The first five atom37 places (N, CA, C, CB, O) and aatype in JSON, in Angstrom:
{
  "aatype": [12, 1, 3, 13, 3, 9, 9, 8, 11, 19, 11, 6, 7, 6, 16, 10, 0, 15, 9, 15, 0, 18, 18, 2, 9, 14, 9, 2, 12, 9, 9, 1, 6, 2, 1, 10, 15, 7, 3, 9, 18, 14, 7, 5, 1, 10, 19, 9, 7, 13, 16, 11, 7, 6, 9, 18, 16, 19, 11, 14, 15, 3, 16, 9, 6, 3, 9, 0, 10, 11, 13, 7, 12, 3, 0, 5, 16, 9, 10, 5, 3, 2, 2, 9, 6, 12, 9, 18, 14, 13, 10, 2, 9, 19, 9, 2, 11, 11, 19],
  "atom_mask": [
    [1, 1, 1, 1, 1],
    [1, 1, 1, 1, 1],
    [1, 1, 1, 1, 1],
    [1, 1, 1, 1, 1],
    [1, 1, 1, 1, 1],
    [1, 1, 1, 1, 1],
    [1, 1, 1, 1, 1],
    [1, 1, 1, 1, 1],
    [1, 1, 1, 1, 1],
    [1, 1, 1, 1, 1],
    [1, 1, 1, 1, 1],
    [1, 1, 1, 1, 1],
    [1, 1, 1, 0, 1],
    [1, 1, 1, 1, 1],
    [1, 1, 1, 1, 1],
    [1, 1, 1, 1, 1],
    [1, 1, 1, 1, 1],
    [1, 1, 1, 1, 1],
    [1, 1, 1, 1, 1],
    [1, 1, 1, 1, 1],
    [1, 1, 1, 1, 1],
    [1, 1, 1, 1, 1],
    [1, 1, 1, 1, 1],
    [1, 1, 1, 1, 1],
    [1, 1, 1, 1, 1],
    [1, 1, 1, 1, 1],
    [1, 1, 1, 1, 1],
    [1, 1, 1, 1, 1],
    [1, 1, 1, 1, 1],
    [1, 1, 1, 1, 1],
    [1, 1, 1, 1, 1],
    [1, 1, 1, 1, 1],
    [1, 1, 1, 1, 1],
    [1, 1, 1, 1, 1],
    [1, 1, 1, 1, 1],
    [1, 1, 1, 1, 1],
    [1, 1, 1, 1, 1],
    [1, 1, 1, 0, 1],
    [1, 1, 1, 1, 1],
    [1, 1, 1, 1, 1],
    [1, 1, 1, 1, 1],
    [1, 1, 1, 1, 1],
    [1, 1, 1, 0, 1],
    [1, 1, 1, 1, 1],
    [1, 1, 1, 1, 1],
    [1, 1, 1, 1, 1],
    [1, 1, 1, 1, 1],
    [1, 1, 1, 1, 1],
    [1, 1, 1, 0, 1],
    [1, 1, 1, 1, 1],
    [1, 1, 1, 1, 1],
    [1, 1, 1, 1, 1],
    [1, 1, 1, 0, 1],
    [1, 1, 1, 1, 1],
    [1, 1, 1, 1, 1],
    [1, 1, 1, 1, 1],
    [1, 1, 1, 1, 1],
    [1, 1, 1, 1, 1],
    [1, 1, 1, 1, 1],
    [1, 1, 1, 1, 1],
    [1, 1, 1, 1, 1],
    [1, 1, 1, 1, 1],
    [1, 1, 1, 1, 1],
    [1, 1, 1, 1, 1],
    [1, 1, 1, 1, 1],
    [1, 1, 1, 1, 1],
    [1, 1, 1, 1, 1],
    [1, 1, 1, 1, 1],
    [1, 1, 1, 1, 1],
    [1, 1, 1, 1, 1],
    [1, 1, 1, 1, 1],
    [1, 1, 1, 0, 1],
    [1, 1, 1, 1, 1],
    [1, 1, 1, 1, 1],
    [1, 1, 1, 1, 1],
    [1, 1, 1, 1, 1],
    [1, 1, 1, 1, 1],
    [1, 1, 1, 1, 1],
    [1, 1, 1, 1, 1],
    [1, 1, 1, 1, 1],
    [1, 1, 1, 1, 1],
    [1, 1, 1, 1, 1],
    [1, 1, 1, 1, 1],
    [1, 1, 1, 1, 1],
    [1, 1, 1, 1, 1],
    [1, 1, 1, 1, 1],
    [1, 1, 1, 1, 1],
    [1, 1, 1, 1, 1],
    [1, 1, 1, 1, 1],
    [1, 1, 1, 1, 1],
    [1, 1, 1, 1, 1],
    [1, 1, 1, 1, 1],
    [1, 1, 1, 1, 1],
    [1, 1, 1, 1, 1],
    [1, 1, 1, 1, 1],
    [1, 1, 1, 1, 1],
    [1, 1, 1, 1, 1],
    [1, 1, 1, 1, 1],
    [1, 1, 1, 1, 1]
  ],
  "atom_positions": [
    [[4.2, 7.7, 9.91], [2.5, 7.57, 9.99], [2.98, 8.35, 8.03], [1.16, 8.99, 11.83], [4.01, 8.97, 7.76]],
    [[2.14, 8.11, 7.31], [1.58, 8.54, 6.22], [0.09, 9.29, 6.31], [1.58, 7.41, 5.42], [-0.9, 9.04, 7.0]],
    [[0.36, 10.3, 5.3], [-1.29, 11.46, 5.24], [-2.51, 10.5, 5.33], [-1.6, 12.51, 3.4], [-3.6, 10.75, 5.85]],
    [[-2.04, 9.11, 4.61], [-3.4, 8.78, 4.28], [-4.14, 8.01, 5.8], [-3.35, 7.67, 2.8], [-5.29, 7.92, 6.21]],
    [[-3.08, 7.66, 6.21], [-3.3, 7.08, 7.57], [-4.43, 7.11, 8.47], [-2.49, 7.51, 8.25], [-5.36, 7.83, 8.11]],
    [[-4.55, 6.49, 9.54], [-5.95, 7.7, 10.43], [-5.24, 6.64, 11.62], [-8.52, 7.62, 9.93], [-5.01, 5.44, 11.5]],
    [[-5.01, 7.51, 12.74], [-4.89, 6.72, 13.9], [-5.97, 6.49, 14.8], [-3.99, 7.18, 14.59], [-6.87, 7.33, 14.74]],
    [[-6.13, 5.34, 15.82], [-7.22, 4.52, 16.06], [-7.21, 4.31, 17.77], [-7.06, 3.1, 15.14], [-6.34, 3.62, 18.31]],
    [[-8.0, 4.8, 18.33], [-7.74, 5.07, 19.94], [-8.85, 4.07, 20.35], [-7.99, 6.87, 20.6], [-10.06, 4.17, 20.15]],
    [[-7.96, 2.81, 21.16], [-8.66, 2.07, 21.84], [-9.59, 1.73, 22.9], [-8.23, 1.78, 21.92], [-9.39, 1.72, 24.11]],
    [[-10.97, 1.36, 22.05], [-11.73, 1.32, 23.3], [-11.93, 0.4, 24.38], [-12.71, 1.45, 23.02], [-11.89, -0.78, 24.01]],
    [[-12.18, 0.62, 26.01], [-12.24, -0.59, 26.18], [-13.82, -1.26, 25.76], [-11.78, -0.75, 27.61], [-14.93, -0.76, 25.61]],
    [[-12.97, -3.39, 25.61], [-13.8, -4.48, 24.83], [-13.04, -4.61, 23.61], [0.0, 0.0, 0.0], [-12.81, -5.77, 23.28]],
    [[-12.43, -3.34, 22.57], [-12.05, -3.36, 21.46], [-10.8, -4.7, 21.38], [-11.65, -1.85, 21.15], [-10.04, -4.95, 22.31]],
    [[-10.82, -5.23, 20.41], [-9.95, -6.48, 20.3], [-9.33, -6.0, 18.85], [-10.88, -8.14, 20.31], [-10.0, -5.1, 18.34]],
    [[-8.16, -6.42, 18.07], [-7.62, -6.52, 16.81], [-8.65, -7.02, 16.09], [-6.42, -7.29, 16.69], [-8.87, -6.45, 15.02]],
    [[-9.37, -7.95, 16.38], [-11.19, -8.49, 15.51], [-11.74, -7.38, 15.19], [-12.59, -9.34, 16.53], [-12.1, -6.94, 14.11]],
    [[-11.78, -6.92, 16.39], [-13.21, -5.66, 15.86], [-12.76, -4.35, 15.15], [-14.14, -4.93, 17.35], [-13.26, -3.7, 14.24]],
    [[-11.42, -4.18, 16.05], [-10.82, -3.18, 15.1], [-10.6, -3.15, 13.13], [-9.45, -3.2, 15.74], [-10.58, -2.22, 12.32]],
    [[-10.48, -4.51, 12.99], [-9.38, -5.08, 11.51], [-11.6, -5.23, 11.17], [-7.53, -7.46, 11.69], [-11.87, -5.01, 9.98]],
    [[-12.73, -5.51, 11.96], [-13.95, -5.33, 10.72], [-14.14, -4.21, 10.85], [-15.36, -6.07, 10.73], [-15.28, -4.04, 10.39]],
    [[-13.75, -3.23, 11.19], [-14.59, -1.48, 11.6], [-13.94, -0.97, 10.82], [-14.51, -0.53, 13.17], [-14.6, -0.06, 10.31]],
    [[-12.65, -1.04, 10.27], [-11.84, -0.81, 9.16], [-12.12, -1.26, 7.73], [-10.74, -1.28, 9.48], [-12.24, -0.71, 6.64]],
    [[-12.18, -2.95, 8.35], [-12.49, -3.72, 6.81], [-10.8, -4.01, 6.22], [-13.59, -2.38, 5.43], [-10.55, -4.03, 5.01]],
    [[-9.9, -4.2, 7.12], [-8.48, -4.37, 7.04], [-7.95, -5.45, 7.48], [-7.86, -3.5, 7.6], [-8.0, -5.31, 8.7]],
    [[-7.32, -6.75, 7.2], [-6.91, -7.14, 7.47], [-6.16, -7.33, 9.53], [-6.65, -6.9, 6.39], [-5.72, -6.18, 9.43]],
    [[-5.97, -7.51, 10.18], [-5.59, -7.9, 11.35], [-4.23, -8.16, 11.21], [-6.31, -8.94, 11.85], [-3.57, -7.63, 12.1]],
    [[-3.51, -8.9, 10.27], [-2.73, -8.91, 9.63], [-1.35, -7.13, 9.66], [-3.69, -9.35, 8.43], [-0.18, -7.01, 10.0]],
    [[-2.16, -6.38, 9.23], [-1.86, -5.64, 8.43], [-2.1, -4.78, 9.73], [-2.52, -5.58, 7.01], [-1.03, -4.22, 9.94]],
    [[-2.85, -4.47, 10.52], [-2.76, -3.67, 12.1], [-1.54, -3.75, 13.16], [-3.92, -4.23, 12.99], [-1.22, -2.91, 14.01]],
    [[-0.81, -5.38, 12.76], [-0.08, -5.93, 13.43], [1.22, -5.87, 12.97], [-0.49, -6.98, 13.61], [2.14, -6.5, 13.48]],
    [[1.34, -4.96, 11.83], [2.11, -4.95, 10.73], [2.59, -3.52, 11.15], [1.37, -5.24, 9.25], [3.58, -3.23, 11.81]],
    [[1.62, -2.69, 10.58], [1.65, -1.18, 10.9], [2.1, -0.91, 12.21], [0.32, -0.54, 10.76], [3.03, -0.11, 12.25]],
    [[1.75, -1.3, 13.16], [2.26, -1.0, 14.83], [3.29, -1.73, 15.21], [1.23, -1.32, 15.97], [3.89, -1.57, 16.27]],
    [[3.55, -2.63, 14.28], [5.04, -3.52, 14.95], [4.1, -4.26, 16.66], [7.0, -1.76, 15.54], [4.86, -4.35, 17.62]],
    [[2.88, -4.63, 16.86], [2.29, -5.32, 17.78], [3.1, -6.96, 18.16], [0.8, -5.4, 17.21], [3.3, -7.77, 17.26]],
    [[3.53, -7.28, 19.81], [3.89, -8.01, 19.4], [3.21, -8.86, 20.64], [5.19, -7.87, 18.96], [3.78, -9.85, 21.09]],
    [[2.07, -8.42, 21.11], [1.36, -8.71, 22.47], [-0.14, -8.13, 21.92], [0.0, 0.0, 0.0], [-0.66, -7.83, 20.85]],
    [[-0.46, -8.18, 23.22], [-2.12, -7.87, 23.36], [-2.37, -5.92, 23.69], [-2.84, -9.05, 25.09], [-1.76, -5.34, 24.59]],
    [[-3.1, -5.42, 23.02], [-3.78, -4.09, 23.04], [-4.44, -4.18, 23.82], [-4.41, -3.58, 22.09], [-4.97, -5.18, 24.3]],
    [[-4.58, -2.32, 24.25], [-4.58, -2.16, 25.39], [-5.66, -0.61, 25.99], [-3.01, -2.19, 25.61], [-5.05, 0.43, 26.27]],
    [[-6.78, -0.64, 26.09], [-7.49, 0.74, 25.99], [-6.98, 2.4, 26.01], [-8.3, 0.65, 27.01], [-6.22, 2.29, 26.97]],
    [[-6.95, 2.8, 25.9], [-5.37, 3.98, 25.3], [-5.05, 3.97, 24.44], [0.0, 0.0, 0.0], [-5.42, 4.93, 23.77]],
    [[-4.14, 2.96, 23.74], [-3.36, 2.71, 23.41], [-3.69, 3.3, 21.59], [-3.13, 1.37, 23.99], [-4.49, 2.79, 20.8]],
    [[-3.1, 4.08, 21.43], [-3.33, 3.96, 19.69], [-2.77, 3.41, 18.28], [-3.3, 4.95, 19.36], [-1.73, 2.74, 18.26]],
    [[-3.23, 3.6, 17.54], [-3.3, 2.15, 16.72], [-2.71, 2.98, 15.31], [-5.23, 1.22, 16.55], [-3.31, 4.05, 15.23]],
    [[-1.65, 2.77, 14.11], [-2.32, 3.66, 12.99], [-2.58, 2.14, 12.17], [-1.14, 5.14, 12.08], [-2.03, 1.05, 12.03]],
    [[-3.93, 2.95, 11.68], [-4.52, 2.05, 10.55], [-3.78, 2.37, 9.24], [-6.15, 2.29, 10.34], [-4.12, 3.5, 8.88]],
    [[-2.99, 1.87, 8.5], [-2.94, 1.87, 7.6], [-3.83, 1.58, 6.27], [0.0, 0.0, 0.0], [-4.31, 0.45, 6.32]],
    [[-4.16, 2.27, 5.13], [-5.1, 1.51, 4.63], [-4.1, 1.23, 3.03], [-6.8, 2.39, 4.62], [-3.0, 1.75, 2.87]],
    [[-4.83, 0.27, 1.92], [-4.5, -0.17, 1.06], [-4.68, -0.12, -0.44], [-4.61, -0.82, 1.42], [-5.86, -0.25, -0.79]],
    [[-3.92, 0.0, -1.26], [-4.47, -0.03, -2.6], [-5.1, -1.02, -2.75], [-3.68, 0.04, -3.59], [-6.31, -0.97, -2.97]],
    [[-4.32, -2.34, -2.66], [-4.77, -3.87, -3.03], [-6.26, -4.1, -2.62], [0.0, 0.0, 0.0], [-6.85, -3.36, -1.83]],
    [[-6.79, -5.15, -3.21], [-8.1, -5.66, -2.87], [-7.68, -6.14, -1.83], [-8.85, -6.56, -3.73], [-6.52, -6.35, -1.46]],
    [[-9.46, -6.49, -0.94], [-9.18, -7.52, 0.68], [-9.93, -8.25, 0.26], [-9.55, -7.06, 2.4], [-11.06, -8.02, -0.17]],
    [[-9.18, -9.57, 0.37], [-10.28, -11.09, -0.12], [-10.4, -11.86, 1.34], [-9.31, -12.52, -1.56], [-9.54, -12.19, 2.16]],
    [[-11.39, -11.96, 1.32], [-11.71, -12.95, 2.75], [-11.35, -14.39, 1.97], [-13.73, -12.9, 3.5], [-11.99, -14.73, 0.97]],
    [[-10.62, -14.93, 2.33], [-10.53, -16.27, 2.38], [-11.61, -17.86, 3.18], [-9.31, -16.1, 2.91], [-11.63, -18.24, 4.35]],
    [[-12.24, -18.33, 2.14], [-13.15, -19.52, 2.15], [-12.89, -20.91, 2.49], [-13.59, -19.62, 1.05], [-12.04, -21.66, 2.0]],
    [[-13.81, -21.18, 3.51], [-13.44, -22.19, 4.35], [-12.77, -23.48, 3.01], [-15.01, -22.68, 5.46], [-12.08, -24.46, 3.29]],
    [[-13.2, -23.12, 1.69], [-12.57, -24.1, 1.23], [-11.12, -23.91, -0.2], [-13.86, -24.9, 0.83], [-10.74, -24.7, -1.07]],
    [[-10.83, -22.96, 0.06], [-9.86, -21.67, -0.35], [-8.08, -22.98, 0.15], [-10.33, -19.52, 1.24], [-7.8, -23.72, 1.09]],
    [[-7.51, -22.61, -0.95], [-5.98, -22.93, -0.5], [-5.49, -21.79, -1.02], [-5.17, -24.33, -1.08], [-6.15, -21.33, -1.96]],
    [[-4.44, -21.13, -0.66], [-3.62, -20.15, -0.87], [-3.12, -20.73, -2.78], [-2.26, -20.13, 0.61], [-3.19, -19.71, -3.46]],
    [[-2.83, -21.54, -3.37], [-2.55, -21.4, -5.03], [-3.84, -21.67, -5.2], [-1.42, -22.45, -5.93], [-3.37, -22.34, -6.12]],
    [[-5.23, -21.86, -5.27], [-6.23, -21.51, -5.64], [-6.34, -19.7, -5.62], [-7.13, -22.32, -4.84], [-6.49, -19.06, -6.66]],
    [[-6.28, -19.27, -4.67], [-6.77, -17.39, -4.13], [-5.19, -17.0, -5.48], [-6.32, -16.66, -1.26], [-5.09, -15.95, -6.11]],
    [[-4.48, -17.86, -5.53], [-2.97, -16.95, -6.12], [-3.57, -17.12, -8.01], [-0.71, -18.22, -5.61], [-3.67, -16.23, -8.86]],
    [[-3.88, -18.62, -8.14], [-4.68, -18.53, -9.45], [-5.52, -17.65, -10.04], [-5.33, -19.33, -9.5], [-5.32, -17.03, -11.09]],
    [[-6.82, -17.59, -9.05], [-7.58, -16.4, -9.05], [-7.26, -15.19, -9.18], [-8.08, -16.32, -8.22], [-8.09, -14.42, -9.68]],
    [[-6.28, -14.83, -8.86], [-5.33, -13.24, -8.91], [-4.44, -13.3, -9.86], [-4.4, -12.8, -7.57], [-4.04, -12.22, -10.28]],
    [[-3.88, -14.51, -10.44], [-2.83, -13.99, -11.48], [-1.86, -14.09, -10.65], [0.0, 0.0, 0.0], [-0.86, -13.88, -11.33]],
    [[-1.52, -14.31, -9.46], [-0.35, -13.77, -8.88], [0.35, -15.89, -8.25], [-0.98, -12.12, -7.22], [-0.07, -17.02, -8.46]],
    [[1.66, -15.23, -7.41], [2.06, -15.75, -6.9], [1.8, -16.55, -5.61], [2.58, -15.24, -7.03], [1.8, -15.68, -4.75]],
    [[1.59, -17.7, -5.02], [1.14, -17.98, -3.56], [1.95, -17.36, -2.6], [1.13, -19.43, -3.21], [1.67, -16.86, -1.51]],
    [[3.52, -17.52, -3.49], [4.46, -17.25, -1.86], [4.44, -15.25, -1.83], [6.92, -18.15, -2.04], [5.09, -14.71, -0.94]],
    [[3.94, -14.66, -2.48], [4.42, -12.79, -2.91], [2.75, -13.09, -2.0], [4.68, -11.73, -5.4], [2.83, -12.2, -1.15]],
    [[1.85, -13.56, -1.82], [0.32, -13.26, -0.96], [0.69, -13.19, 0.0], [-0.87, -14.17, -0.87], [0.38, -12.23, 0.7]],
    [[1.8, -14.54, 0.6], [2.27, -14.82, 1.78], [2.9, -13.66, 2.42], [3.09, -15.86, 1.7], [2.73, -13.17, 3.53]],
    [[3.83, -13.25, 1.28], [4.97, -12.63, 2.22], [4.1, -10.9, 1.93], [7.13, -12.92, 1.46], [4.2, -10.13, 2.88]],
    [[3.62, -10.57, 1.15], [2.83, -9.41, 1.02], [2.02, -9.32, 2.33], [1.92, -9.47, -0.27], [2.04, -8.28, 2.99]],
    [[1.38, -10.29, 2.66], [0.38, -10.55, 3.84], [1.55, -10.25, 5.3], [-0.38, -12.53, 3.71], [1.04, -9.81, 6.33]],
    [[2.41, -10.39, 5.29], [3.33, -11.16, 6.16], [2.33, -12.76, 7.13], [4.01, -9.71, 7.43], [1.73, -12.63, 8.2]],
    [[2.45, -13.89, 6.44], [1.72, -14.39, 7.19], [2.35, -15.92, 6.67], [0.14, -13.91, 7.06], [2.6, -15.82, 5.47]],
    [[2.59, -16.95, 7.06], [2.69, -18.67, 6.93], [1.64, -19.19, 5.96], [2.38, -19.5, 8.47], [2.03, -19.67, 4.9]],
    [[0.25, -19.13, 6.26], [-0.44, -20.02, 6.36], [-1.86, -18.81, 6.33], [-0.02, -21.09, 7.66], [-2.11, -17.67, 6.71]],
    [[-2.5, -19.92, 5.61], [-4.01, -18.56, 5.36], [-5.02, -19.76, 6.2], [-4.8, -18.02, 2.9], [-4.69, -20.94, 6.17]],
    [[-6.16, -19.33, 6.88], [-7.6, -20.49, 7.18], [-9.32, -19.71, 7.01], [-7.46, -21.13, 9.24], [-9.89, -18.72, 7.48]],
    [[-9.54, -20.42, 6.39], [-10.95, -19.31, 6.84], [-11.29, -18.17, 7.45], [-11.68, -19.7, 7.48], [-10.86, -17.98, 8.59]],
    [[-12.06, -17.28, 6.85], [-12.46, -16.23, 7.21], [-11.43, -15.05, 7.52], [-13.2, -16.56, 8.16], [-11.73, -13.95, 7.99]],
    [[-10.06, -15.52, 7.14], [-8.9, -14.73, 6.83], [-9.11, -13.3, 5.86], [-7.93, -15.75, 6.11], [-9.64, -13.28, 4.75]],
    [[-8.69, -12.39, 6.43], [-8.75, -11.54, 5.31], [-7.66, -10.87, 5.09], [-9.7, -10.69, 5.35], [-7.05, -10.21, 5.93]],
    [[-7.29, -11.06, 3.61], [-5.77, -10.96, 2.94], [-5.7, -10.22, 2.26], [-5.18, -11.87, 2.28], [-6.57, -10.4, 1.41]],
    [[-4.84, -8.95, 1.99], [-4.91, -8.26, 0.9], [-4.09, -8.6, -0.14], [-4.76, -7.12, 1.15], [-2.95, -9.05, -0.05]],
    [[-4.84, -8.32, -1.31], [-4.09, -8.76, -2.93], [-3.46, -7.34, -3.28], [-5.44, -9.33, -4.44], [-3.94, -6.27, -3.65]],
    [[-2.11, -7.82, -2.97], [-1.61, -6.18, -3.87], [-1.53, -7.0, -5.91], [0.99, -5.36, -2.97], [-0.6, -7.7, -6.3]],
    [[-2.07, -6.81, -6.3], [-1.5, -7.28, -7.78], [-0.71, -5.95, -8.61], [-2.97, -7.85, -8.83], [-1.01, -4.77, -8.45]],
    [[0.07, -6.33, -9.27], [1.0, -5.69, -10.0], [0.48, -5.09, -11.25], [2.01, -6.56, -10.25], [0.1, -5.78, -12.19]],
    [[0.47, -3.63, -11.25], [0.43, -3.43, -13.03], [1.23, -3.19, -13.7], [-0.2, -2.58, -13.57], [1.02, -3.09, -14.91]]
  ]
}
């Protein structure tokens, strides 16, 4: 755990989607930070890590190439940074622009 991480205790009825929306971070970031491979359960403690990158919500008409072009990045880098193989509408992804 890093100094800027917080611990979230899962409450009854919460889902990864609701936790993701609450903290405004991508679901896949929660999954990766906590090495999740299945469902979450009440009482479970999750590390919520924050990023210095920008959060971008995929629009229905977006392609990964469109997003990469918009941010001046390589499409493969965006996929790798987010630990995903494809995008879909309304997915939140992190854009880690290298300065």
